[in-house]
N, C-alpha and C positions, 0 to 999 in steps of 0.2 A: 473547480474543475470548469475548463473552457469549452464552447461550442465543438471546438474539433476536438476535445476530448470523446466529448457525447456521439458523435457522427463515427468516431475510429473505435469500434470492438473489437475489431482486428489489429489496430496496434496494442490495443491493452493484451490484447491474447500474446500476442509477439513480446509483449515486454517481460514477459512471465521468465524466458531462457533469458534474458538482458540484468534483469532483477536478481535473479538466482547465481549471476555470475558477480554481480558487485556484492551480494550478501557472501558470496564465498570470500573475494578478498577482505571484505568489511569484518569479517567475523575470524578471519586469519584460518577459516577451513581447508587450505591450500598453503598453509605458510611453514616453512620446516626446512631442513637441509633437504637435498635432492636423493637421499639415503631410501625415502619411501617412496614406490613408484605407483603413478597417478594412474588412471582409467586411460584407454586411447580411447578412438574413435564409439562413441554411444549413440543409439538412435535415441530422439527426447519425445515422449507421448505428451502430449498438450490437450489439454479439455478446451470448451468453450471459455471466452473472456469472463472472466468473474466481476461482470456488472449487471445485477439483476433489473432486468426489463423496467424501465419508468424510475426508478430508484434514484438514479443522479439527475434523469430529466426534469424533477418536479423543481430543481434549485439550480440549476443551471442552463436555460434555454436563451441565447442571446435575443435581445429586443429584435423585430421585424422579419425573424426566421421562423414566425407561427402564423397557420392558418387562420386562427382567429386570437386575436391579440386580446391578453388580461392580465398585464403585469404589473399593474399598477397596487401598491404596497396596501394594505387593509387595515386602518386602525384600529385598535384594542385598546380594553382598558389595563395599560402597564402596569398600573398598579399592583396588579396580581403578581408580577414577579419581582417586586419591590421590599427592601427590606425597610419596616418601619421602624423609628424611634421617636419616641416624645421628651417633652422636659419635664413629664411628670405623669405618674399614672400610680393609683392606689391598688391594694391587695386585692379589690374584688373585680376591679376592670382590665380590661386588657387592650394593649398597644396593638395588638394583630386584629384587634376586631376591625380594626380600619380598613382592612383589605380581606376579608373572609368571604368577599362575592355577597354579600347581603346586607342591607339596610334595615332588615327586622332584627329582633331580638330572642330568636329561639333559646339560648341560654343566659334569659336574664341579663345581669349585671355585667357578666364573662360575655355580653356581645357589645358592649359597650365602651370605649375610651374616653376616661372622664379627670377631670382633676380635683375634686369634692378634697377637702383637707388642705388643699396648697393655695389660700385664696390670694392671689398676687394680680397685676396689673394684666398681665399679658401671659399667654402658653403657645406653646407651636408643637407641630408633628410634623414628620420630614420622611420621605420615600429616599431611599438609595436603591441606584442601579450599579451592576457590577460592568454592564456596558451600556455607552450612550443611548439614549432615547432623544426622539424628536415628539413634544406634545405641545398642542395647541388647545387644547378644552379639559374642563375639570368639573365634576358635582361632589358636593359633601351635605350629609344629612347631617343636621343637629338634635341634639336629644335633650330635653329638659324634664326637672317634676315639678313646674309650677302649680299644677294642680294636688300635689300632695305636699310634701316636706319644704319646697321650696328655696332649694339649696342650691339648683344647676338651673341657668337658664341661658337662651339665645347668648352668642356673642355680642356687644356694642357695634364691633366691625371685625372683618376678617380682610386679608391678601394674601397672594402669592409669590414667594422669591423662587427664583432657582442660582444655580450656583455655576459661576462662570469661569472661564478657562484658568484664571488666576486663583481659583479656590473661594472667591469671595459670592453673597450672595446677593443678588437684584433681583429688585419688583418685576414680573413680567408688565406685559405693556397690554393694559385695557383700559375698558370706560367705567365700570360699575362691579360693585358684588352685591348680589341680592341676599335678604334672608328673608324666608319664607315666614308665616306668622297662623296662628291658628291656636286651635284646644288641643292637640294631641301631643303626645310627648314624643314625636319623632315628626321631625318636619323638613320638608327637603322634595327633590333635590334643589340644592341651590348651584344653580350652574352658572358657569363663566367660561367663554372663549376669549383668545387671546395670541398676540403675534407668535407663532411658531417659537420653541427654543429650543436647541440640541444641549444635554445635559445629563450630567449623572448623580443630579439628586434636586428634590423639588420641596419646599417647607410650605404649610398650611400655620398662618399667624393669625390667632384669634385675639382681640382684646375685650377681656372681660369687664361687663358691665357694674358700674358701683353700686355697694352696698351699702357702706357705712358699719355701725357697732353691730355686733361686735366684730364681723369679719368686713374686711376692706372694700372686698369682691365678690362675686358671684362666681360658683364655679363654671366651668366650660365644660361638653359632651360633644362626641359625635358619635355613630354608627357606624357609618360608611363613608369614604372618600375615594373616588374614582378620578384616575388621570387618562385621558384618552391621546393615543399617540402611534408612534410605531418604533422600533428596533429593540432595545435590550437584550438583544441577543449577541454571541459571540461572531463577529465579522468573520466571511471567510475568505482564507489567504488564497490567491489563484497561484495555481503549479503551471509554471512554464513549459509547456510541451516539447522545448527543443534543448532543453539545458541538458548537459552529459549526463550521462548514468554512474559514471566513475570519473573521477580527479587523481592524480600522482600524490601519494602523502608525502613529503619531502621531508626526509630526515640527512642531516651533517653534523660532521665532527669538526673540532677546532681545540686547541691547546686555551688552556687560564690566559687570560688578555688577549686573544688573537680573535677580532673581529671575524667570521667568516664570511665568505662570500656565497651566494645563495643561486642558484641555479638562473638562468636569463627564460629557459624555457619549461614547461611541463606538458607533459603529456594529458589528455582527455580523451574520455571512450563515449561518442555518441552511440546513439540507443542502437543505430542499423551497423556502427564501426563506419572504416576500421580505427583504429588509436591514430592519433594525431598530436602532434605538439605545436603549442599556442605560448606566444610572450608571456612573461609573468613579472610584473609589480612588486617589488616588496616593500615592507617598512622597514624604517634602519633597525639594527639591531641595535642596542644600546649599551654603551660599555661596560656598564654594571652588571648585565645578564650576563657577561664572559668572566666576571673577575674570579670564580670560584668554582669547584667542580658541582655537575649537575646537568641539569637543563633547562633550557628556555623556548617558550613559542613566540612564535614572529608570523602576523599575519601578512596577506599577501590578495590579488585578486590576477584574474585572465580576464580580461573583458567583465561582465557580471559576473564570472563566477571566483566564488571567494576560495582563497586558499591559505594553508596553515604550513609551517614549515618547524619539525623540532631542530633546535640545535644543541648536541651533545657535548659538552665541556668536560676533555678527560685531560689525563697525566699522560698519556702516551699515544700517539697515533701510531703507531707499530703495535698496538694490540693485535693480537692474530686474529683472522674471521672465524668463528664456530660455525655459524650458520647463516643460510642464504635462503631467503622467502622465493617461492615461486611466484608466478604472475599469472594474468590473466587477459585474454582480450574478445573482440567480437566481429565478426564480419558477416557477410551474406554470401549466397551460392556463386560463386565464380569471381569474387572479390577476393587479391589477394589480403591474408590479413597480415597487419601490422602489430609484432611485439615491442616492447618497451624496450629501449638502447640501453637502460640500466635496471638493476635490480637493488632491493634491500639487501647489506650484508648487515649480522649482528656479530661483535667484536666479542674477544673472553671479557672484557671491564663492563660490557651490557649494553655498551652505546651500538648505535645504529647508523649506516649511510645509504641513503638511497642513490646516492650517483655512481655506483660500480657498476661497470660498463660489464656488460655480457656479449657472448658471439652465437648465435642462433644458428643451426642447424636450416639447411634447407628445406622449404616445404612444398611437397609433392600437391601438384593442383585436383590433385584425385581427393581430397584428404578433406578440401573446402568445396566440392562440387555438390554436396547434396544439404540441404535446411534440416533443421533440426537435429542437428548431431553436433558432437564435440572430439576433438582428440588433444594433442600434446605434443610441443614442439621440445625438443631439448637443446639445451645451450651450456657453454663453457663460460667458467669467473676464473680470470687468472688469480693461481695462487691457491685456487680451493680446488679440493679432488672431486668431490661430489659432483654430479651433473642437475642442473637446475630445469624448472620446465616452467614452460608458457601453454597453459591451457586454451584453446581456442573453441569457442563457441558460435556454432552457424545458424544463424537464423533466418528466417522466410523475411522479405522485405516487407513495405506495406502496400496493402491494395486497399483502394475503395472500394469494399464490398458489404457496409454495413445496410441496413435497411433503417425506416425512418424512424425519428425518436418520437416520443410521444408523452405527453404531461396532461395530466386532469388539475383545472382551477377552479375554484370558491370564488363566488362573487364577495363573500361575506368570512369574518370571522363567527368562530362557534361563540357561545358564552361562555363565561368564565366557568362554568362547571365542562365545557367540551361538548354540551349539546348544541345544535341549531335549532331554536326557540319559534323559527320560520322557516319555511320552505326556501332551502338554498337555489342557487341556479350554478351550475355548472357549464364551466366551456374547455374547449380542448385544443392544445397549442401542440403543433407537428414541427419538428427538424427533420428537411430532406437527408437521406444517409447516401447511397453510390446511385440513387435512380429518384426520376421524380415520383412524386406521391399521387398515386389515381384514386384513391377512396379514404373516406376517415367515417368509422360510425362509433356509437355511443353505445352502450346497455344500460340500466339500472335494476340493479338487485338481479334477479332471475329472469328477468325479460329478457327479451328478443334482440336482437341486436338490429339498428336503428341509422340510416344515415346520419350523419352529421352536419348541419348548416347555419345551427346559431346554439345559444345558449339554452340549457336545457333544464328547466325547474324540477328538484326532486320533491316529488308528492308524497312519495311512499315517507312510511313512519319506522322507528326504530333504527338499526346497525344497518347502514345500506350501503352496499358496495355498487361504486359508480369505476365501470368500464372502459376504457378507449381505446383503438385501435385503428393504425395507417397501414394500407397497403401500398406497394410503389410499382412501376412498371415493370419490376423484377418479379415480382409475384413475393418481395419478401414484405414479413409485416413487422411492424413494434406496437407493443401495447404498454399500456398503463392502470391500475386499479388505485381507488382511493376509496377509502370506507368514511363516511361520515356517519354521525350519530341526530338523529331527526326526531326532534317530538315537539310538535306543533300546539297538543292540547295541555291543558291543565285539568288536574286531578279534580274527583267529585266526591263529595261528602256526603253520607246518609245520618240524617242526626236523630236520633229516636228519644225520647224523655218519657220519664214515669214519673206521673204527679203523687207527694205524700202528703201528708196535712200540713206540713211547715218546711219541707224541701222535695226539691224533682233530683232525679238520678238521671244523667244523661249517658246514652252509650252513642258513638261515633263510629261509622263504617266507610272508611275513605277507601276510595278504588283508584287506580289510576289507568287510563285506557290504553290496551295493548295494542301492537308491540308499542314499547316506549322506555322510557327511563327508568321508569319507577317510582312508589313513592318514597319521599322522602321524610317528611312528619306532618303530622295534623296539630294544630293550635287552637288553643282555646281561651277564651275572656271572658268574665263576665262583670256587672256591676250595674249602676243606674243611669249611664248614660247609653242612647242609641248608636251612639259615633264609635265603631269599634276601635278606633286609635283613640279614645279620649283616656287621661290619664286618670280621669275619675275610678274607672274599672281598673280591677286587677290586672297585675301586668299579665302578657301572654304565656301559656306554660303548653309544654308539648303532653300532647294524650298517650297514655299508657293502657289504662283503664277505667270503668266508668268511674264518672265523678260525679259528686252532688253540689246541689246550687241552693239556699237557705231560702226560702219566699218572704217576701217583707208584705206587711199588714197594709202600708200604705202608700208603696211605689212599685212599679212595676220594676220586673229585673231581667234586663237583656242579657242575653247569652252566645257571644260570637264565637263561630268556629270556620276556619279555614285549612286548606289542606296544600302540601308544597312537594313538586317533586324534584328529582335530582337534578333534571335539566333547567330549573329556574324559577318555574311558572309557579303562580300562588293562585288557588280559584277565587272568584268572587267571594267574600266577606258572606256567608250564611248567617241571621241574625234569628234566635227564637226568642219572644216574649212571654214573660212570666206576670201574669196579671196578680194583684194584689189579691190576698185571701182572708176570711171574718177567723176569729179565732173558735176553735173547736170546744163544745162543753164538754168535761170530765167529771167523773167523781171519785175522789179520793177515798182508799184502802186504808183501813186501820193497822198498825204496825203490831206484832205479836210477839207478847214475851216468854221466854223462856226462864224459868228461874235457877237462882243456883241450887247446887245439888252437893253432898257429899259422897269423895270418892274416896274410901281406903283413911277414912277419919279427916280428911282433909275438907273444906270449902272450895268448890270449883265454883268458877262465876260464870254469870247464866249470858244470855244471849237476846238481842232483837232482831227479828225477822223483817224488816223494810220490804214492804210489797211492792211489784216491780208495776207500775200501770203508767201507759203510754200518755206522756201529756202530761205527768205530775213529777214535783221535784219535791225530795223530804230531803231536808237538812237538820243538822244538829251544831247548835249554836256557830250558827251563819254557815257552816259547809257542809256539801251536799253529801249525801251518804246512798246506798245501795246494799243488796245482799244481809248479811249478817254482822252484827255490829255488836260487841261485848259490853256487858253490865254489871259492875261488880257488886257484892255482895252488899247491902245496904245501902247502894245508891240509887237515885231518880234521876232519871234524862226524859229530858223534854223533848220530842220530834215535832216538829212541824212541816206541814205539806204548802205547796205553793203551785199553780199553775204553769207550767213552761209556755216559750215564746207560742203563742198562735192558739194556745188555750186559754180555759175560764173554768171557773167553777160556778154552778148554778148560783143563784142569789147573790146576794151582795158579799158575802165575805169571801173573799180570798185568800185567806189564809185559816187551815185548821192546826191545831195544837194537839198534840197526845202526851201525856206525864204519864211516863212507866215508872214503879219502885220495884226494885230487888230485895224482897225479903232474906235473912241471911238464916241460914239453918243451922240446927246443932250436930257438931260432926264429932263430937267426944267417944273417942273408941274402948274395947272393952281391952283389956290386959291379956297379951296374949303370949305363949314362948315361940323362939326362934327355932326353925324347923331346919335341922341339919342337912347337909347334901353329903358329897364326895370331897376327897379333898387328893388332889396326884401334884409330883413333883416331877417336872420334863428338864433332861440336860445333863450332858456329862460330868461326872464327880472328877474334874480336875481342875488343879490351879489356872486362874483367870477367866474358866469358864462361866457363863449366866447360869442359874437354875430358874426354873419359873414355877410358881404356882397354882394350879389352876383348881376354884372351888365351884364346883356344878349341883344346882340341885336345892340350893338355898332357899328357904322361905319365912316369912311371907314376903311377897313383892315387895321391896325396897328396902328391905333388911341392909344392914351397913356390915361390910367384913373387915377383920383387923388380922394382920399377920405378925409373927414371933419365930426367927429360925433358931434352931440348936444343932450345935454341934456336939457327937456323942452323950447327950443328954441334957447340954448346959446349954442355956441362953446364949446369944450371940447379940453382944451391947451392938445397939444400933440398927440392929437387922430388922428393921419392921415393916419391908416393903413388899410386896407381893413378889420379887424379883432378888436373887442373891449373887455376887461375883463370888466365885471361890476363893478364899484367900490362902496364901503360904502356911498360916497358923492351923490349917484347918487338914492339912496333910496326914492321912494315916486316923481319919475320923470319919466317922458316918454324920451326914447331916439329915434335919427333916424340919418341917414347918407346922406351926398350929394355926388355926384358922378360928378366929372367934365371931360370932354372930350377934350381933345387938340392934336396935334401934328404939326409936321415941313408945314407951309404953311395952315392950317387949321385954322377956324373957332374956339374958345372953344365954349361947349355947357354945361350946369350944368341941373342936375334932382337929387330932392328929395325924399327920399325913404317916406314910411309912418311911423305912430309913432309905438314902442312897445309898451306892455302892462305897467302898472304902475310897477315901478321896487321895489322889497317886499327883506327884507330880508333874509338871507340862512339860514339853519339849520347845527345841529353838528351832525357828526357822534360819540356817546356817548359810549363807552363799559362801562358795568356795574362793577365800582370796587372791592376789594377784600382786605381783610386784611390778609398780611402777618406777623409772627412771631409766638413766644412763649405765648400763653396766662395763665399768674404766674404772681402772685403777684412780684411788681418789675421788670418784664421786658416790655420792650416794642414793639409794635406794630404797623407797618408801612400798609399806605393805599396804595393801588398797584391801579394805576388810567387807566392802560393801554394806549391805543396810540388815543387821540382824534383827529378827522380829521375834519377840520383843526385844528392846534394846537389855544390853548386857555387859557385866563388867569383861575387858577383855584383856589378854596376855599374851607375849608372842616370845614363839623360842626360833631363831635362823639355823640353817643346817648347809653344808657345803658335801656337795657331793654324800649326801643323807647324813652327813656326822655334824654334831651341834658345833654350834662358833661359840667359843667360851664369852660368855658377859654380854652375847647379842641376845637381850632380851627386851628389846623397846620394838617399837613401832617401823623405826628408820635403820640401817646399816651403810656404816659407811666402807668403802670396799678397799682393804689393803693388796699388797704386792700377793700377800700368800694366800691369798682367794682366787688369785689370775686362774684363768681356764677353767674351774672347778663351777658344775651345777647349782646354781641358789635356790633355795627352798624356804619359806616360811611357813611355821604352824602358827593357827590363832585358835585360843581357848577361850569358851566364853562361859560366864556363871551367873547366877541369878536366885534369890530365893523362890523357892517353890518351884524350881526348873533342875532336870538334868543336866550335868555339865556336860559341853559338847566341844570338841575340836576337831577342827578343818587344814589342812593343808595344801596349800598354792600349788601351780604348775610350776615346773622348773625354769628357771633362764638361764642362758648361755650368756658366753662372752661375744661381743662383734670384735671381729677381725678389723686392724687397722688395713685400709687397702688405698690404691691409686687409679689413676684412671690411664690405661697404658698408651703409648703412641706408637708409631711407625715408623719407622727408619729406612734407607734405603730406597732408590730411583724408582717410581711407580711405572715402568715399563715391561712391555714382555719381553722375558728371556734374563730379567735382571732379579735379584733376591732383597727381599723386604725381609725386616726384622722387629721384634715385638720385643719391644723397653718397658718392663711390666711396673716400673715405679715403686715404691716404698711398700711392705705388706709386714705384718707381725713378724716377729723371729721365728723362725719352725715353721711358716705355714709354707704348703705342699704346693705349689703353682701346677695348673695344666693349659694348653694352648689350644685355639680352635680359630681358626682362618674361614672367613667369610665370604662369600660375594654376591653384593647386593642383600645381604642381610640373609642370606642360605649357605648352610656350612657346608664347606668344600671336604668334601670326602678324603679322608687321611692325612687332612693338611691339619694336624695335631702338634708340630712343632714348635720350638721358638721364632725358627724362620721359616719364610714361604717363597718358593721360586715362582715367577708369575709366568702363567702359561699365556698362548695365542687367542685362545676362548674369553679371555678375561678385558681384552683390548676392550676399553669405552664402559667398563663398569666399575662398581666401586666397591673396594677392599676391604673389611674390617678384620679387627681381631680380639676375642675374647678373653681373658684371661680368667680363670676360676682356682680362688683358693681356699684350702680345706687346713684346719687344725681342730685336735680334738679338745672338745671343751669350748670350742668357739663352732658360730652359725656361720655357714658358706657363702662366702662371697663372690659374684661375678662381675668383671667391670668390662667394658667394651671400648675400643678405640675410637678416634673420629676417624672416618675414609677417607679413603684416597683413592683421584680416577686414573685408573691406567690408561697409558696412551699409546 
């Protein structure tokens, strides 16, 4: 948006009507024949300009127009908006770690880009931007594991390359590339400045250190790669404030093979009107664009305005006009409106011509005397009876009555988190509107308005609204507000720990000063090094709950703690020293043996209770044990006690042995009899049903039960399970089960259950069959039986009008002429041993009439008679007729002919023919429609 746009709120308001007019033309809201009446003079209600104060100002205030200049673009870390790709990355690392906004490793290896397992001489990482950036500075943090595994080291050398206009990568212009050294796992920043380049891609190239066997090179890694510059966002496209709001949409008609002549002039519609004609220049129309029926698009220009014309290649230029588009124009009060000299006519063949002359009625000056109104002018097109219309919009002329424009600028960009980590300075820019600016004020947060004379430092914390306003000599004001997120203070962590004999438990309580960005995470690390960044310590972890740290008898253990907030602050690392500790003297307790015992005549293993003594570790065969451990009858177990780390036994002996032997008891039982309980049978005495025997109350515990089923007193062969599926052979018999209890050293006992009811046959689940296939002479239809449950042996019998068809006993039936017109059914009978035979009959199938689509003959005009030709139907079919207009039945029009009424003009006439015949399905067919003229 230009500076003129910023100062012309009234112009934007006035564009409401003009844009509405263009929308009506563009969407065809006023397009069609003039048979539909358009609204006459109507007053327009308009609101204020649809531009929020300050919204556009921030993006588009011209240089030199501000009271305080602050127009320099601020550089930022454009890596944050880049897409990273790399030459290689293993599954535990991430390429996105390079631009995640932190050089730390809160997610462990997931916060590192590395190349371990691909030991080649060179690796690269690349940033791509959708829109060009201009960059001149870069910083990279390298990661290594020299202090532990030693597989990843700093690169031997590195450099940067940018993609030039031809797509090739070229080195940036600089003198040296530093590589930081030290004992830490993260070394950096390794920063370099270079001659500015504008590009869409920057590449970081790392040369690996030579290693030798078994891997020729060390792996390389990085936790963060920053690139500083500007750009990367989609550029704004300037808008021409003087461009017309509408341009003629040209359409011409021509015959096949004839190159048409396009108009020398086209109309354009300025914002304030009136409509005017300008010279048009067109691209040549290629001969092959008109060598067949269809359309072709031709481009052109009227000065700086682009034009487009549609060429309709038709078979007959005499095709009649069916519709004519309305048109629209704009004017201001007192200025005679101009309607286009031609309109677009649509022909019966679907083509259009925008060069159709029109003669407009005279316009009464009173119609365009008032602003914010519209009216219609009627016109005539030769050879087209309906009147066409030109809608005139009367808009208010431009007036320079806008207040000043205001913008709030900041002297720097926020951190990648979106927060300012140092107090920013704000400045105010003002663009005069229709009168000189007399005062400029600024307000920070909820404070008072203060005169603005120079940039102001924002010392408030948290989310701060900075407001500015300017007042001109006409007492008009412009305002702008910019919301900043400011957090200049790092979080603070309270560290508390409780010492035990061999470890210390740490509890961390982090706080972030309010108002502020809020706490992001608290990290901790510990180990033998006082340097928080040393790789000798364990990797930094995120604190979630109290954690323990083992004490060392010989060396100090260092615990490092620091918190980070959402703005990007990190507090200075807090370190707690845990001094070496002497071992504590403890006395072991002896394990306790529980001897094996007899349970219902069986020997049950014993157990050893291992005592729980702080500082004492008990082992069996070198494996640590605790609680109760089993010991088999007759076995001997050696339990050893040793002091745990940080503890010692009194005296020289530091191992105590305990020998425990489990004696085997005599568990021979006395003879006993089985104690019978009850036996019941559950289930239905029906074929294929399952009967279940339930034995309850049998003793003694551990008794084993066996089963034998009987049918009318005779044992059923093989029926020795607790359940029995009733078989067809059991029909008419009563079933029972005998349960026998037995066991080692027990005297067996048996008990017979009561008998069931007499076993009866089962019944089928038999679905009703259907007849599939086409019912026509010579066709074969099929009985679809569905699924019988259970599976049955099926037989078939076909019927015609309820009478059996001789010999028709298969699942299919071929239809003869003798069956024509008769209702067909099929009876399906199922049988199976042990089941009641069942029969089911299908629904009847009727014959389908032969029919044709009718057509209408006669002249489709008012007063003329139309006749329906029904086509071919099955012999003996009774036909009836119903005439319809636009799908709605015409009352009384039920004959084979119909006389067209005057009310039918322009409507679509059809006729529906219905055929009926005994034994056949009624059919209705509808003709294609004819348009009445």
